[in-house]
Phi, psi and omega in degrees: 000130182285151178288145179294152178294120184291346182267351179283136179265107185303319181297322178292318178301316180294321179296317178295321179296322179297318179296325182286349177284345179271142181191187181304325180274343181226065182290336178227142180216152174272170178299320180296321180292321178294316179300317180295317181296327180275342183073035179232173178286163176299324180297315179293320180293327182300316181296321178295312181296318180300316180296316180294325176296312183298324182270358176088008180275343172230153174233145176274132178294129186302127177078004182226156176269053181227161187228154175218168181296142182259178186294336180294331177295318177297322179299318177296316181296319181296317180301318179294311182294322181295319180294320177295317181296319180302313181294319181294319181288324188277336190303305184294315177300323179292321177296321178293323177296314177302314183293326183285331183250338192059038170250148175292141181242142182223158170229137180215162176232161179279129177237091190057239181258023175243159171256130181258123182277123183253332178223140176223121175240097188287148176287170186292336181286345178071000183246352186277006174199115179257357178278163179232162175302130183099349177295145176233120179239152178305124186300321184293349184245019176224156180296312180297318181297316178299319180296318180292321179296321185290349175266006173264157176283163178301320180298317179296319180295318179297323178292320179296329185249028186301332183261010180260156179300149181303323179301317182293318179297315180298321180295319179294318179297320179294319178295320179297320179299321178288316184295331181294343184279351183235159179284334181235165175236125178256147185208139172267115190305128178271332180270335182237090186305133177089357180263144172239149184223151171227133185237152179221155185276150173246128183246154175264189185294340178274352183092357180284143177283117184249347182196176175220154172241159176214157170241136186226142181213144174288122178052034179275171176241129181277090181275165175305326180294319178298312180300317180299317182290322178295315178298317180298321178293317179299320180291324178294319179293318178300317178298321178295337178269001177101006179291147179291152176080000000 
């Protein structure tokens, strides 16, 4: 018999297994039924169910000692589906933006105080984007990151940067105040010398900014035409996600 993986958390495994016992044939279950499905005692199952109840992954059926899936499970599912939908909706418009300008096109989301690159469509020169899908760069030092940060509240930004020096936090807040005044954010790349970028927001059906796109070029000039095309692409992707307008 192989030794168990020392990095696996047994309680988490049991909690996930408990959630998987619910389905179309078992939308509601008692503690005894959950314990039986898991192959554990009622006492062991109770701690798992209690934790899932407290965190919102299970709900108790009113007036009964039975349980059903809670809203947090839907939240996880929505996050997964939304991320897949975002990539599927954004891919073709970003490729069209790249082809129309011959600028590299990107899509990114905020990952704490970094911007995470999810799509990269490089320009023909091969030099207008040195980042790759999965790259994480400091948000305050990229066009997409600055755009995403400026749609956060001051309180949210301070929380994201709680471990950074006060001078740095104040500089980011000042930049966000300036960036909020425009529809796009332009930036001279600090990580990719000689590159300029312009970014625009992507919104979901609620109107919330969920991502950003950017166009980047070596020694390029951010003309009104470039800005117009980036904004138009961002709006087309937002519309594909259900945003109004």
